[in-house]
Each structure stands twice: as C-alpha cells, then as structure tokens.
C-alpha positions as CSV (number, residue, x, y, z in Angstrom):
1,M,0.0,0.0,0.0
2,K,1.3,3.4,-0.8
3,K,1.5,6.0,1.9
4,F,-1.0,8.9,2.0
5,Q,0.2,11.9,0.2
6,F,-1.9,15.2,0.0
7,R,-1.2,16.6,-3.5
8,L,-1.7,20.2,-2.2
9,E,0.6,19.9,0.8
10,K,3.0,22.6,-0.6
11,V,0.0,24.9,-1.1
12,L,-1.1,24.2,2.4
13,A,2.4,25.0,3.8
14,W,2.4,28.2,1.8
15,R,-1.0,29.2,3.1
16,N,0.2,28.5,6.7
17,T,3.2,30.7,6.1
18,Q,1.0,33.4,4.8
19,L,-1.2,33.0,7.9
20,E,1.8,33.4,10.2
21,V,2.8,36.6,8.4
22,E,-0.7,38.0,8.7
23,K,-0.7,37.1,12.4
24,L,2.6,38.9,12.9
25,Q,1.3,42.0,11.0
26,M,-1.9,41.9,13.2
27,K,0.3,42.0,16.3
28,Q,2.1,45.0,14.9
29,S,-1.1,46.7,14.0
30,S,-2.5,46.1,17.4
31,A,0.6,47.5,19.1
32,E,0.4,50.6,16.8
33,L,-3.3,51.1,17.7
34,R,-2.5,50.7,21.4
35,Q,0.3,53.3,21.1
36,A,-2.1,55.8,19.4
37,H,-4.7,55.3,22.2
38,S,-2.0,55.7,24.8
39,A,-0.7,58.9,23.2
40,L,-4.2,60.4,23.3
41,E,-4.6,59.4,26.9
42,A,-1.3,60.9,27.9
43,L,-2.2,64.1,26.1
44,E,-5.5,64.3,28.0
45,K,-3.7,63.6,31.3
46,A,-1.2,66.4,30.5
47,R,-4.1,68.8,29.8
48,E,-5.8,67.9,33.1
49,A,-2.5,68.2,35.0
50,A,-1.8,71.6,33.6
51,G,-5.3,72.8,34.5
52,Q,-5.2,71.3,37.9
53,E,-1.8,72.9,38.6
54,L,-3.3,76.3,37.8
55,L,-6.3,75.7,40.0
56,E,-4.1,74.7,42.9
57,A,-1.9,77.8,42.6
58,R,-2.4,80.4,45.4
59,S,-2.1,83.2,43.0
60,V,-2.3,83.3,39.2
61,A,-0.4,85.8,37.2
62,G,-1.7,86.9,33.8
63,W,1.3,85.4,32.0
64,S,0.4,82.0,33.6
65,L,-3.1,82.2,32.0
66,A,-1.6,83.2,28.7
67,A,0.9,80.3,28.9
68,L,-1.9,77.9,29.8
69,A,-4.0,79.1,26.9
70,G,-1.0,78.7,24.5
71,Y,-0.3,75.2,26.0
72,N,-3.9,74.2,25.6
73,A,-3.9,75.4,22.0
74,S,-0.8,73.4,21.3
75,L,-2.4,70.4,22.9
76,G,-5.4,70.9,20.7
77,V,-3.3,70.8,17.6
78,Q,-1.5,67.7,18.9
79,E,-4.9,66.1,19.8
80,R,-6.3,66.6,16.3
81,S,-3.1,65.1,14.9
82,L,-3.2,62.1,17.2
83,K,-6.9,61.5,16.5
84,V,-6.1,61.4,12.8
85,R,-3.3,59.0,13.5
86,R,-5.6,56.9,15.7
87,S,-8.2,56.8,12.9
88,E,-5.6,55.7,10.4
89,C,-4.4,53.0,12.8
90,E,-8.0,51.8,13.3
91,R,-8.6,51.6,9.6
92,R,-5.3,49.7,9.0
93,H,-6.1,47.4,11.9
94,E,-9.5,46.6,10.5
95,E,-8.0,45.9,7.0
96,Q,-5.4,43.7,8.7
97,R,-8.1,41.9,10.6
98,S,-9.9,41.2,7.3
99,R,-6.6,39.9,5.7
100,L,-6.0,37.7,8.7
101,L,-9.6,36.2,8.6
102,E,-9.2,35.6,4.9
103,A,-5.9,33.8,5.5
104,Q,-7.4,31.7,8.2
105,R,-10.3,30.8,6.0
106,R,-8.0,29.7,3.2
107,C,-6.0,27.5,5.5
108,R,-9.1,25.9,7.0
109,L,-10.4,25.2,3.6
110,L,-7.3,23.3,2.6
111,E,-7.0,21.6,6.0
112,K,-10.6,20.3,5.6
113,L,-9.9,19.1,2.1
114,K,-6.8,17.3,3.4
115,Q,-8.9,15.7,6.1
116,R,-11.5,14.6,3.6
117,R,-8.8,13.2,1.3
118,L,-7.3,11.3,4.3
119,A,-10.6,9.9,5.2
120,E,-11.2,8.7,1.6
121,Y,-7.7,7.2,1.6
122,Q,-8.3,5.4,4.8
123,E,-11.6,4.0,3.6
124,E,-10.0,2.8,0.3
125,T,-7.1,1.2,2.2
126,S,-9.5,-0.5,4.5
127,K,-11.6,-1.8,1.6
128,A,-8.4,-3.0,-0.2
129,L,-7.2,-4.8,3.0
130,E,-10.6,-6.4,3.4
131,N,-10.6,-7.6,-0.2
132,F,-7.1,-8.9,0.1
133,G,-8.1,-10.8,3.3
134,T,-11.1,-12.2,1.6
135,E,-9.2,-13.3,-1.5
136,N,-6.5,-14.8,0.7
137,Y,-9.0,-16.7,2.7
138,L,-10.7,-18.0,-0.4
139,A,-7.4,-19.1,-2.0
140,Q,-6.5,-21.0,1.2
141,W,-10.0,-22.6,1.3
142,I,-9.8,-23.6,-2.3
143,S,-6.3,-25.1,-1.7
144,R,-7.6,-27.1,1.3
145,E,-10.6,-28.3,-0.7
146,R,-8.3,-29.5,-3.5
147,N,-6.0,-31.2,-1.0
148,N,-9.0,-32.9,0.7
149,R,-10.3,-34.2,-2.6
150,R,-6.9,-35.7,-3.5
151,G,-6.3,-37.2,-0.2
C-alpha cells in the first residue's frame, strides 16, 4: 500500500506561512493602535494636570493664564493630529483583521480538504485490505478443498 500523500501539501504549507505573516502583522497593527490610544490618553492627562496645577496655585499671574492658553492650543493641535493618526491606525487594523480572517479561511479550507482526502484514503485502504483478506481466505480454502479431494 502506498503512503497517504496530499497533493496540495505545498500549497497548504504556503497558506500556513501566509497566515503566520498575517498574524505577525496583526500583532504589529494592534501595538500601533494601542500606542495611538496611549498617546491620546497621555495628552489628556497632561491637559488635566496643567489645568489642575493652575487651579491649585495660590495666585495666578496673567502670564500663567496666557501660557496655559497657549499650551492648551498646542495640545489641541496635537490632539487633532493624534486623532487622525488613531483613525488611520484603526482603519489599517480593520484591514489587517480582514486579511487575517481571509488567510485563516483559506488555511481551514485546505485543511478540511486534506482531512476529507485522508478519510477517503483510509476508507480505500480499509476496503483493499478487506478484499485482500477475503481473497487470501478463499485461496486458502480452495487449496484445502483440493487437498481434501486428493487425499
């Protein structure tokens, strides 16, 4: 009996390699998205800290208010930039998620096909062994019958 061999094994290996690449890119995308969220959180904390510092001051000079206004304006520009970056990261993350799901689907498809082919091979092998056993038994039985008639 010949050994089971899946004709598309190289294709399956290639699909698995592609899947691993997509998983790695998904990890990178997730890290990038987390960084974008963290940067926005840090900016918000910095804004709150600056405001709180001013509120806790015993006296407030005019230049402090002007500095705070300028700082808040600068933070506003940074915030808009970070929100754009976060949106781009979210978009890329979703695209990567779609690519990952597609790679997983392609691998599962080939793996199911391989399992189906293996089941068919095992069934054929089982039938062949059964036929061989039956033929062997009949050959032995015929041989015994011939020997009994002669003797």
